Steps between C-alpha positions, in 0.01 A plus 500: 500500500708810574714655229845335503745746656792352306351658188563847643815688405759608754356847570136407436241507781163323496220752562177312414440128445129449429282201421188561289193612692308217666204582275663304217445185711129569541366322185689178574408524868131552419500200264665283764243609760207417270624153402585427865146585610354292215725204585409510870131524417524203264674289764224572753217421260611170344744213500780490253388466142597623153364848575702518824820407318435779252454742790827377653688554173349849478617573855852375424505713185396809699762424763768457234400824327518691828837343583648595164360855526653530847838383365480765230422760768794401720747495208404844364709794616461871437821653630622857536864564590700821517624432144232312304150355482471121461201277420546121512249218476478132417454171688724275291641731233577861583436821312551858604588854412742753649468876456787722620371792704685753285295384198160551666310800363149464642328279758121487509243282676138403439240386754130424482275585794516142626878491460530820705302331779723191512825687427584352160553636150709508185830679453639631173862592429609709203873476441760587241593188308361223282225403747352847510205434732448211741182408690498321836172371643380416852750733669448568869442868582610620152491870597753441779716290269490783244621748763780267610623451143518878448682536833760244398544665156575831672735328744690340212544838330623657826755222553631539145537876540693450824728245335562737208584779744741280692664380178539859378652604832746211493596569138555876553869593526613613841541877533867572563566680825601864466875530574579668833661845462820578691500786755684745269252414222207558736644841603547592133139397426377710793704799374333474159160498671607807706602692189166415341319627808352163594668510845604805700856586600422406861360159398803443279751584779314283755488199270862556394618492864299184559659326203853617593453362852444154349844502336 
C-alpha cells in the first residue's frame, strides 16, 4: 500500500516510498513451495487418508504463513520526504517512527556480499533526540537511500536559509530616499567642490550654465 498522501503537510513532498526488499518474502515463499511439492506428490501416490489430510493442513498452514508475510510486506513503508523520514508497519495495528531531517546526524548502511548482489541491506540513522539510533532492515539499495537522505537534509537547510534571508529583507526598514537638492543648492555645492579643487573652474562654469538653463 502506498504511503497516504493526506498525512503529508502542506509544503511537504514525497521523495521515496519503499516497500521492504523482496528477500524478506523468501523464507515464507520457500516454505510454501516445499509444502506444495510435498502435497502434490502425496496426491499422486495415494488416495486420501489420514496422512494426506495432515499434508493438506501443512499446505494450508504454509499458504497462510506466506499470505500473512505478504500482508506485512505490503503494509510496511519506508518513506523519505523533503522534511522527514517515516517508517510505518502493521497489518491490523500500526506502529511507526518519524525523524525530522533537521535532527539527523549520521546515516550509515550495512550489506553482506549476498545483500550487495541482490541490492538489499540495513540502514542506520543517528539523530538528536530520545531515540538516538534507529535500525531499519531489508532496505532496497541502502547506499542510494543514504545519498538521497543527505540530499534532502541539505535541501532543507538551503530552503531555511532562503526563508531567513527573505524574512530579514522584509523586516529591514526601507532606506529613505535622499532629498532632491534645488538648483541654487546644487550650484552652491559645486562651488564648494571648486574651492576645494575637486572640480576645475571650467567644469564649474559649464555645469552652472547647464543648471541655470533648467530654471
